[in-house]
Backbone bond lengths (Angstrom), bond angles and torsions (degrees), N, CA, C in turn:
res aa  C-N    CA-C-N  psi(-1)  N-CA   C-N-CA  omega(-1)  CA-C   N-CA-C  phi
1 M - - - 1.462 - - 1.527 112.16 -
2 V 1.334 116.61 -24.17 1.464 120.11 -175.82 1.519 108.84 -120.53
3 N 1.316 116.77 112.38 1.453 121.27 176.90 1.526 109.92 -108.47
4 K 1.314 115.81 -177.65 1.462 120.75 -176.72 1.526 111.87 -59.49
5 A 1.331 116.64 -40.51 1.468 120.13 -178.69 1.526 111.21 -64.80
6 T 1.332 117.01 -38.54 1.464 120.69 179.47 1.524 110.62 -66.16
7 I 1.331 116.22 -42.28 1.464 120.67 178.16 1.526 110.40 -63.71
8 E 1.319 116.36 -43.30 1.470 120.07 179.33 1.522 110.87 -63.75
9 S 1.339 117.48 -37.88 1.459 120.68 177.03 1.520 110.65 -60.58
10 F 1.335 116.05 -44.49 1.463 118.81 -179.44 1.523 110.95 -67.08
11 Q 1.310 117.43 -42.44 1.460 120.68 -178.55 1.535 111.81 -68.25
12 D 1.339 117.46 -41.78 1.467 120.49 -174.36 1.532 112.34 -85.59
13 D 1.339 116.17 -46.89 1.463 120.57 -175.60 1.518 113.25 -95.62
14 G 1.345 116.63 -15.44 1.464 120.89 -177.19 1.508 113.52 79.97
15 I 1.348 117.23 10.11 1.471 123.12 -172.58 1.529 109.27 -141.87
16 A 1.322 117.17 138.89 1.452 120.97 173.25 1.525 108.97 -147.42
17 F 1.322 116.02 143.31 1.460 122.55 177.25 1.523 108.64 -104.92
18 I 1.345 116.85 125.49 1.461 121.82 -179.57 1.526 108.44 -124.99
19 P 1.316 117.30 99.20 1.477 119.59 -178.81 1.523 111.66 -67.44
20 R 1.326 115.47 143.24 1.470 124.62 169.69 1.526 114.80 67.39
21 L 1.307 119.58 6.08 1.463 120.34 -175.37 1.525 112.21 -58.02
22 F 1.327 116.58 -39.59 1.467 121.08 -177.01 1.530 112.40 -103.75
23 K 1.327 117.36 11.27 1.465 119.79 -176.02 1.530 112.93 -55.28
24 P 1.361 120.30 -39.60 1.474 119.19 179.03 1.525 114.05 -62.51
25 H 1.342 116.97 -16.07 1.462 120.56 -175.41 1.532 113.81 -105.55
26 V 1.329 117.97 0.51 1.466 119.33 -171.40 1.528 111.91 -59.33
27 K 1.329 117.75 -50.00 1.463 119.73 -177.82 1.516 111.74 -61.45
28 S 1.331 117.12 -44.80 1.462 119.47 -178.37 1.526 111.55 -69.81
29 L 1.328 117.39 -35.09 1.467 119.12 177.57 1.524 111.48 -66.32
30 R 1.322 117.49 -35.35 1.467 119.49 175.65 1.524 110.26 -61.91
31 V 1.339 116.28 -40.12 1.466 120.00 176.06 1.521 110.10 -63.27
32 G 1.336 116.76 -44.87 1.455 120.45 179.89 1.515 113.41 -62.76
33 V 1.329 116.44 -40.68 1.474 120.26 178.42 1.522 110.25 -63.06
34 Q 1.320 117.65 -41.06 1.464 119.33 178.87 1.528 110.48 -65.60
35 K 1.326 117.81 -39.16 1.468 120.40 174.05 1.523 110.69 -58.11
36 N 1.334 115.91 -41.81 1.461 121.04 -179.51 1.528 111.43 -64.72
37 I 1.340 116.28 -41.27 1.460 120.19 178.17 1.530 110.71 -65.59
38 D 1.340 115.66 -42.52 1.464 120.12 -177.77 1.526 112.26 -70.16
39 Q 1.325 116.89 -32.26 1.461 122.33 -179.33 1.527 109.03 -132.66
40 P 1.328 116.71 78.17 1.468 119.75 -177.49 1.525 111.91 -62.78
41 G 1.319 115.09 151.66 1.455 121.32 174.76 1.518 111.24 -84.16
42 P 1.335 117.35 -177.73 1.470 121.17 -176.50 1.522 114.11 -68.02
43 F 1.335 117.97 -16.63 1.463 120.53 -177.69 1.530 112.75 -103.97
44 A 1.313 118.08 7.40 1.461 121.47 -178.25 1.526 110.92 -61.19
45 A 1.335 115.11 146.80 1.469 119.49 -178.88 1.525 110.01 -143.16
46 E 1.321 114.96 147.56 1.464 123.45 168.87 1.526 106.34 -106.56
47 N 1.327 117.13 123.91 1.458 121.47 -165.88 1.521 114.78 -107.77
48 L 1.331 115.98 29.05 1.458 120.28 176.25 1.520 110.06 -118.84
49 K 1.311 115.58 145.88 1.450 120.93 172.73 1.526 109.37 -83.54
50 E 1.322 115.76 162.03 1.458 120.65 179.83 1.527 110.15 -57.11
51 G 1.320 115.88 130.84 1.456 121.02 178.85 1.514 114.70 94.73
52 E 1.346 117.61 -14.08 1.459 119.49 177.86 1.531 109.62 -78.31
53 A 1.321 115.87 143.14 1.462 120.86 -173.21 1.517 112.30 -76.87
54 G 1.340 115.80 147.69 1.448 121.22 172.09 1.513 113.85 88.02
55 R 1.327 115.24 -155.18 1.462 122.30 177.67 1.528 108.48 -149.81
56 F 1.333 116.04 134.27 1.461 122.53 177.37 1.526 107.50 -128.36
57 F 1.334 114.97 97.38 1.469 122.91 -176.62 1.520 109.18 -102.97
58 D 1.327 116.37 138.21 1.464 118.31 168.59 1.518 110.17 -143.76
59 D 1.317 115.24 154.84 1.462 122.68 -179.42 1.518 107.93 -157.51
60 Y 1.326 116.41 153.84 1.469 119.33 179.15 1.520 111.50 -145.44
61 C 1.353 113.98 168.60 1.466 122.71 178.09 1.530 112.22 63.87
62 N 1.317 115.79 50.68 1.463 120.97 179.82 1.524 113.46 -119.32
63 W 1.326 118.69 5.26 1.453 120.64 -173.42 1.530 112.81 -65.67
64 Q 1.315 117.27 -25.71 1.465 119.17 -177.97 1.529 112.54 -78.81
65 R 1.347 117.03 -15.02 1.469 119.64 -179.78 1.526 113.22 -113.68
66 I 1.332 117.70 -10.32 1.460 121.38 -179.65 1.531 108.22 -117.29
67 D 1.323 115.95 109.00 1.465 121.73 -172.94 1.525 112.37 -56.20
68 E 1.316 116.60 -39.59 1.461 120.34 -176.87 1.527 111.66 -62.79
69 F 1.317 117.46 -32.87 1.462 121.01 176.27 1.529 110.27 -74.64
70 R 1.318 116.51 -43.09 1.466 120.54 -178.12 1.530 111.16 -60.87
71 N 1.320 117.62 -37.61 1.463 120.48 178.94 1.522 111.65 -61.43
72 V 1.313 117.31 -35.73 1.463 121.17 178.13 1.524 110.59 -71.30
73 V 1.320 116.59 -41.65 1.467 121.10 -179.10 1.523 111.02 -53.31
74 F 1.322 117.50 -40.86 1.458 121.22 -174.70 1.532 113.42 -101.31
75 D 1.323 116.95 21.01 1.450 121.90 174.11 1.537 108.37 -73.02
76 K 1.327 117.07 115.97 1.468 121.10 -175.05 1.524 112.34 -64.99
77 N 1.318 117.40 -33.06 1.457 120.17 179.15 1.527 111.26 -66.81
78 V 1.328 115.86 -40.44 1.462 120.01 177.38 1.533 109.85 -64.79
79 A 1.327 117.20 -44.18 1.463 120.79 -179.61 1.528 111.67 -64.53
80 E 1.329 116.41 -41.74 1.465 119.57 179.40 1.523 111.00 -64.08
81 T 1.332 116.57 -39.42 1.459 120.69 176.96 1.526 110.24 -61.26
82 A 1.323 116.41 -44.67 1.468 120.31 178.78 1.519 111.40 -61.93
83 A 1.342 117.27 -42.15 1.461 120.92 -179.75 1.526 111.19 -61.59
84 K 1.335 117.00 -42.48 1.457 120.45 179.55 1.526 111.23 -64.85
85 L 1.331 116.51 -43.12 1.464 119.69 -179.17 1.525 111.62 -65.57
86 M 1.333 116.55 -43.65 1.475 120.66 -179.46 1.516 112.56 -77.29
87 Q 1.356 116.86 -13.62 1.471 121.76 -171.72 1.528 109.63 56.56
88 S 1.321 114.34 52.01 1.464 122.48 -175.64 1.520 110.17 -122.03
89 K 1.322 116.08 144.78 1.465 120.98 177.20 1.524 111.80 -80.37
90 T 1.327 116.64 -18.57 1.464 120.83 -178.81 1.526 109.94 -131.90
91 V 1.322 115.25 158.00 1.468 122.05 173.34 1.523 107.51 -132.08
92 Q 1.322 116.15 126.23 1.466 122.08 -177.75 1.520 109.06 -120.07
93 M 1.326 115.94 134.93 1.459 121.15 177.69 1.523 110.57 -68.74
94 F 1.349 116.86 135.84 1.460 120.65 172.05 1.523 109.58 -110.57
95 H 1.325 118.01 -69.32 1.469 118.24 174.86 1.515 111.45 -163.35
96 D 1.321 114.93 162.34 1.455 123.75 174.24 1.526 108.81 -99.44
97 H 1.335 115.94 161.60 1.466 120.24 -179.37 1.524 108.65 -153.22
98 V 1.305 116.95 129.71 1.459 123.38 177.05 1.521 108.92 -110.77
99 L 1.335 116.65 132.97 1.462 122.15 178.24 1.523 108.28 -132.55
100 V 1.324 116.32 119.80 1.464 121.23 -176.19 1.525 109.17 -124.32
101 K 1.328 115.59 120.50 1.462 121.30 170.72 1.523 107.60 -111.84
102 E 1.309 115.32 117.28 1.457 119.03 178.10 1.532 109.55 -73.05
103 A 1.328 116.03 162.11 1.462 121.10 179.25 1.532 110.18 -55.17
104 G 1.324 115.49 139.23 1.454 120.50 178.25 1.518 114.72 78.28
105 T 1.331 117.52 18.18 1.468 121.31 176.10 1.526 107.66 -88.39
106 L 1.303 116.73 104.62 1.461 120.86 -173.17 1.524 112.86 -77.88
107 K 1.322 117.07 -21.04 1.462 120.82 -175.09 1.532 111.48 -64.68
108 S 1.312 115.68 132.34 1.455 121.19 173.51 1.522 109.98 -81.97
109 T 1.313 115.71 150.78 1.464 119.96 166.98 1.522 106.85 -74.69
110 P 1.336 119.08 122.82 1.466 119.93 -174.20 1.526 112.30 -62.03
111 W 1.324 116.32 150.47 1.460 120.23 172.99 1.529 109.24 -61.74
112 H 1.333 115.88 132.24 1.465 120.55 -178.71 1.517 109.37 -164.90
113 T 1.310 116.29 165.67 1.458 121.95 167.85 1.523 107.66 -118.13
114 D 1.333 115.84 144.37 1.463 119.73 -176.57 1.525 112.90 -77.74
115 G 1.338 116.58 -33.80 1.452 120.59 -170.99 1.516 115.72 -51.33
116 P 1.343 119.50 -47.13 1.467 119.28 -177.37 1.528 114.68 -65.02
117 Y 1.323 117.92 -19.56 1.463 120.23 177.76 1.537 111.69 -77.37
118 Y 1.341 116.74 -16.15 1.462 121.49 -171.96 1.532 111.56 -100.17
119 F 1.331 116.23 159.98 1.473 120.40 174.29 1.537 110.30 -94.48
120 I 1.341 115.28 48.18 1.450 122.85 -175.27 1.527 110.17 -121.47
121 K 1.332 116.55 138.00 1.464 120.65 166.29 1.524 107.96 -126.17
122 G 1.335 116.07 148.30 1.450 122.04 -176.49 1.513 109.74 133.22
123 M 1.341 116.11 154.79 1.461 121.02 -177.58 1.517 113.15 -94.64
124 K 1.317 117.78 -19.92 1.463 120.22 -177.32 1.521 109.58 -88.26
125 T 1.313 114.51 83.33 1.463 122.13 179.67 1.520 108.22 -133.45
126 L 1.330 116.27 154.47 1.466 118.88 -177.46 1.518 111.12 -155.11
127 S 1.315 114.93 132.23 1.463 122.49 169.44 1.520 108.86 -111.71
128 F 1.323 116.92 129.06 1.458 121.43 166.11 1.527 107.80 -95.44
129 W 1.322 116.78 128.98 1.465 122.49 174.82 1.516 107.03 -114.34
130 V 1.338 115.96 120.34 1.461 121.35 -168.94 1.523 109.71 -126.49
131 P 1.337 119.27 112.04 1.460 119.81 176.36 1.527 110.61 -77.33
132 L 1.310 115.60 142.52 1.462 121.86 175.87 1.522 111.09 -104.58
133 D 1.317 116.10 3.81 1.458 124.59 173.08 1.528 106.72 -133.94
134 P 1.345 118.63 154.36 1.462 119.53 174.76 1.529 109.88 -59.90
135 V 1.331 116.25 136.98 1.466 118.60 -179.63 1.527 111.03 -132.32
136 K 1.322 113.84 138.14 1.453 121.69 170.05 1.527 107.94 -129.43
137 K 1.339 115.54 -73.96 1.462 119.90 -178.13 1.535 112.45 -63.28
138 A 1.329 116.76 -37.36 1.464 120.00 -174.36 1.524 112.51 -96.48
139 T 1.325 117.27 19.61 1.454 119.96 -179.52 1.535 111.38 -73.60
140 L 1.324 116.00 168.88 1.456 121.20 179.34 1.526 109.60 -72.85
141 R 1.314 116.34 139.76 1.463 122.74 177.77 1.533 107.96 -118.73
142 M 1.325 117.13 131.07 1.461 121.82 -173.37 1.523 110.42 -133.81
143 V 1.317 116.20 145.32 1.458 121.39 178.98 1.525 108.68 -97.73
144 A 1.318 115.93 114.19 1.463 121.10 -176.91 1.523 110.96 -61.08
145 R 1.323 114.68 139.15 1.471 125.10 174.47 1.523 113.75 69.08
146 S 1.322 118.30 7.49 1.468 119.56 179.37 1.526 111.92 -68.47
147 H 1.329 117.89 -15.38 1.471 120.13 176.10 1.520 111.79 -72.07
148 K 1.330 116.74 -8.58 1.471 121.07 -179.79 1.520 112.22 -104.90
149 W 1.321 118.40 7.37 1.457 120.78 179.27 1.522 110.69 -63.62
150 S 1.326 116.02 159.38 1.470 121.35 -173.49 1.521 113.05 -67.18
151 K 1.323 117.07 -28.81 1.464 122.37 177.65 1.520 108.80 -134.70
152 P 1.334 117.64 154.99 1.465 119.42 171.95 1.524 110.83 -70.71
153 V 1.313 116.33 160.55 1.465 122.32 179.63 1.528 109.63 -82.83
154 L 1.310 115.93 140.87 1.463 122.31 -177.36 1.524 111.57 -57.99
155 P 1.337 118.09 123.02 1.465 119.37 174.98 1.531 110.69 -79.29
156 T 1.326 116.03 137.75 1.463 121.17 -179.92 1.524 109.60 -132.20
157 R 1.318 116.18 165.32 1.466 121.63 175.98 1.520 108.38 -87.04
158 W 1.343 116.05 130.59 1.466 120.29 -169.35 1.516 113.75 -62.98
159 L 1.321 118.45 -38.24 1.461 119.73 -176.78 1.520 112.45 -82.64
160 S 1.327 116.64 -46.94 1.471 120.34 -174.92 1.519 113.50 -89.03
161 N 1.353 116.73 -16.99 1.467 122.80 -176.23 1.524 112.65 63.96
162 E 1.325 117.75 17.68 1.457 121.29 176.44 1.526 110.29 -77.20
163 N 1.335 116.05 154.05 1.453 120.40 176.17 1.526 109.72 -66.10
164 F 1.326 115.99 140.72 1.463 120.49 -177.13 1.524 110.99 -76.40
165 Y 1.341 116.67 -35.10 1.467 122.35 -179.63 1.529 109.31 -123.31
166 P 1.340 117.33 162.00 1.465 119.69 -177.81 1.526 114.33 -77.79
167 N 1.325 119.03 -20.37 1.469 121.97 -171.75 1.528 111.34 -93.80
168 A 1.331 116.34 62.31 1.465 121.46 -174.11 1.525 112.56 -62.31
169 N 1.329 118.26 -26.58 1.466 121.12 -177.76 1.527 112.95 -67.26
170 E 1.309 117.31 -14.57 1.463 120.73 179.48 1.531 112.25 -86.46
171 Y 1.341 116.99 2.52 1.460 121.23 -176.13 1.521 110.40 -126.37
172 L 1.327 115.00 160.34 1.455 120.67 170.82 1.524 109.39 -81.20
173 P 1.330 118.48 141.67 1.471 119.43 173.86 1.523 109.94 -61.21
174 V 1.320 116.80 150.85 1.466 120.53 178.25 1.529 108.26 -64.62
175 P 1.334 118.01 119.70 1.466 119.27 -177.37 1.530 112.49 -83.24
176 D 1.312 115.42 174.78 1.461 123.06 171.77 1.525 106.34 -111.22
177 P 1.336 118.43 92.66 1.467 120.30 -171.89 1.526 114.40 -59.38
178 E 1.337 118.05 -33.90 1.465 119.14 179.58 1.529 110.55 -70.26
179 K 1.315 116.22 -46.57 1.470 120.49 179.87 1.524 111.09 -62.27
180 E 1.334 115.92 -37.15 1.460 120.63 -177.73 1.526 112.46 -90.05
181 Q 1.324 116.66 6.03 1.466 123.87 174.92 1.527 111.92 53.62
182 M 1.313 115.08 48.85 1.459 120.41 176.59 1.527 110.32 -79.58
183 D 1.309 115.29 166.34 1.463 122.30 -178.55 1.529 108.83 -81.93
184 I 1.337 116.36 90.04 1.462 122.41 -177.47 1.529 109.22 -90.79
185 R 1.320 115.63 126.38 1.460 121.22 177.77 1.534 109.45 -107.23
186 E 1.307 116.82 136.35 1.455 121.49 173.53 1.519 108.42 -153.88
187 F 1.323 116.20 156.12 1.455 121.09 -171.83 1.527 110.16 -135.14
188 D 1.337 116.27 139.11 1.462 119.75 164.50 1.523 106.69 -68.99
189 M 1.327 117.74 127.49 1.454 120.08 -171.77 1.519 111.84 -130.07
190 K 1.323 115.19 143.62 1.452 122.54 174.29 1.530 109.08 -99.10
191 P 1.323 118.08 157.54 1.456 119.74 177.54 1.535 111.43 -54.01
192 G 1.329 115.65 129.04 1.457 120.80 -179.34 1.508 114.56 96.02
193 D 1.349 118.49 -15.77 1.463 120.05 169.39 1.527 108.58 -66.67
194 A 1.326 115.91 162.20 1.468 118.91 179.29 1.515 110.24 -141.66
195 V 1.314 115.33 145.30 1.456 120.26 162.51 1.519 106.85 -110.41
196 A 1.318 115.38 137.91 1.456 121.96 175.46 1.518 107.99 -109.42
197 F 1.319 116.29 135.97 1.464 118.63 178.61 1.530 110.41 -147.72
198 N 1.305 115.36 150.24 1.459 123.04 178.25 1.525 110.41 -65.93
199 F 1.331 116.97 148.23 1.467 120.70 -179.22 1.526 112.95 -55.29
200 N 1.349 118.18 -25.37 1.459 120.16 -176.07 1.527 113.25 -100.91
201 I 1.318 116.55 17.60 1.472 120.35 172.78 1.527 109.45 -81.03
202 L 1.321 116.77 129.41 1.460 121.79 174.87 1.525 108.51 -70.37
203 H 1.338 116.29 130.65 1.459 119.33 -177.97 1.522 110.83 -151.34
204 G 1.319 115.15 164.26 1.460 122.86 177.94 1.517 107.91 -167.30
205 A 1.323 117.21 -174.20 1.471 120.75 179.67 1.518 109.72 -155.58
206 R 1.328 115.99 146.62 1.462 120.20 176.42 1.531 110.67 -75.60
207 G 1.325 115.14 172.97 1.453 120.71 173.69 1.515 110.71 -74.21
208 T 1.336 115.22 178.58 1.460 120.75 -178.33 1.528 111.37 -97.68
209 T 1.327 114.94 161.77 1.456 120.56 175.95 1.529 109.77 -80.32
210 A 1.316 116.39 171.30 1.464 121.18 -175.22 1.523 113.32 -67.53
211 D 1.331 117.23 -20.18 1.464 119.78 -174.80 1.533 113.36 -118.26
212 Q 1.332 118.79 13.21 1.463 119.62 -175.17 1.527 111.47 -140.69
213 R 1.343 116.52 115.20 1.459 119.60 171.80 1.525 108.81 -81.86
214 R 1.326 115.01 162.57 1.462 119.44 178.70 1.524 109.89 -135.73
215 R 1.321 115.05 108.68 1.458 121.37 173.56 1.526 108.02 -100.87
216 A 1.311 116.69 132.40 1.464 120.42 179.37 1.524 109.78 -134.50
217 F 1.321 114.90 141.82 1.468 122.20 176.15 1.523 107.57 -117.13
218 S 1.329 116.17 130.94 1.459 121.17 177.55 1.520 109.92 -117.55
219 L 1.321 114.16 143.93 1.450 121.77 178.17 1.526 107.55 -126.37
220 R 1.322 117.28 121.07 1.463 122.57 -175.82 1.530 108.74 -105.87
221 L 1.330 116.45 123.88 1.453 122.60 -172.54 1.531 110.97 -128.72
222 L 1.327 115.47 155.14 1.461 122.40 -175.99 1.520 110.79 -120.35
223 G 1.342 116.24 144.93 1.454 122.13 176.08 1.514 112.20 -99.76
224 D 1.341 115.87 -171.43 1.461 119.82 -168.29 1.527 115.12 -80.35
225 D 1.345 118.78 -1.04 1.473 118.86 175.99 1.530 112.46 -105.00
226 T 1.325 118.15 3.08 1.467 120.37 -174.86 1.523 111.09 -84.70
227 R 1.319 114.83 143.58 1.455 122.31 -178.79 1.532 109.61 -143.08
228 Y 1.311 115.36 162.49 1.464 120.73 174.52 1.526 109.69 -70.69
229 T 1.342 116.74 141.69 1.452 121.26 173.25 1.524 109.70 -139.74
230 E 1.312 116.43 146.73 1.461 121.47 179.07 1.524 110.18 -74.71
231 R 1.327 115.96 143.17 1.455 122.62 172.87 1.528 108.84 -117.85
232 P 1.345 117.38 159.29 1.470 119.85 -176.47 1.523 113.20 -81.88
233 G 1.310 117.35 33.09 1.459 121.89 179.12 1.515 109.55 169.30
234 P 1.333 117.35 176.94 1.464 120.99 178.62 1.524 110.81 -59.95
235 T 1.324 116.05 138.42 1.452 120.84 179.62 1.532 110.42 -92.43
236 S 1.321 115.49 174.96 1.464 121.48 176.65 1.533 107.99 -133.44
237 P 1.330 118.19 112.82 1.468 128.28 -0.54 1.530 111.82 -66.36
238 P 1.335 117.35 153.56 1.465 119.73 -174.83 1.525 114.23 -80.34
239 F 1.332 118.46 -32.06 1.460 122.13 -176.26 1.527 111.30 43.25
240 P 1.337 117.35 66.04 1.474 120.09 -175.81 1.528 112.06 -63.31
241 N 1.336 114.60 149.80 1.476 122.86 175.07 1.524 112.59 59.54
242 H 1.328 116.35 38.27 1.465 119.15 -179.92 1.527 112.72 -76.63
243 N 1.331 117.42 -26.48 1.474 122.76 176.38 1.521 114.02 62.17
244 M 1.326 117.38 28.49 1.457 120.49 175.77 1.524 110.36 -91.68
245 V 1.335 116.26 159.29 1.459 122.14 -178.67 1.526 109.86 -123.98
246 E 1.329 115.82 160.74 1.455 122.66 -177.07 1.531 111.19 -50.64
247 G 1.347 115.30 131.31 1.453 121.18 175.27 1.512 115.54 84.68
248 Q 1.312 118.05 0.49 1.459 121.65 -176.66 1.525 110.85 -83.08
249 V 1.357 116.95 141.71 1.461 120.28 166.31 1.521 107.15 -62.45
250 L 1.319 117.23 136.69 1.467 120.11 -176.41 1.524 110.53 -57.92
251 R 1.320 115.57 141.40 1.462 120.83 -175.49 1.533 110.02 -59.74
252 T 1.314 114.77 129.28 1.461 119.32 -169.73 1.527 113.67 -80.10
253 D 1.344 118.26 -12.33 1.470 117.93 174.90 1.524 110.76 -74.88
254 W 1.334 117.66 -24.99 1.461 121.90 176.30 1.521 111.67 -96.84
255 F 1.337 116.07 -32.18 1.456 122.87 -173.75 1.533 108.74 -128.92
256 P 1.328 117.09 78.66 1.473 120.62 -171.16 1.535 112.99 -70.82
257 F 1.322 114.88 149.24 1.456 120.60 168.50 1.527 108.85 -73.77
258 I 1.327 116.47 144.79 1.458 121.86 -175.70 1.520 108.70 -108.89
259 D 1.311 117.60 123.74 1.457 122.13 177.72 1.517 110.79 -71.50
260 F 1.332 115.08 145.85 1.470 120.04 175.22 1.524 109.63 -151.91
């Protein structure tokens, strides 16, 4: 599934498309997502303002309580693929993330990068984004090579649009990739296909059409150069009482290494 060109795409552009990687898990992930919707975790959120059409649900850090997610986390083929793309000798679990847009949800997922929300430093990072429904209009959109920008993009809160941290001058303002004619990559995807992207790739997604819901499962993984770093405020996910210190490999009882 991963050849030299795919690895080079991930290393150079920060983005790679891997068809069918999660296809064996599609049915079970749909079951897991429904469990997550029916029994949300403590970090679950509804991302629409009053009066906005549809439903935009997301939740994360549920793999330890939802068997269908845990089975994917420890899939050796998925881990080996991540290791090849990151050019890493190890793969460490960070967190899972479910994002569900029901049919007719017009709200776009705002342009953002994940990295600044996390207490992670290092270049060997990878998110798999996996649709559980066919996607065209509501697929993930990513700006190629944005992981190499001089500064990270300012993290904001999706509903209020407030800055996530107080030190806004240390970040780039959130750009408008279409207006600025950036190199936006997006793919028509079938259930079980995956896009892999670096934590610092700018990305977003359009709303859904009136007749098509979009369920997506994301898996966030770490390579062998990643370490804990302090942020000027609570991170997302927050992982309270982790007791880690600057420069430490993330504690393996919470963030296990995955064999492959």
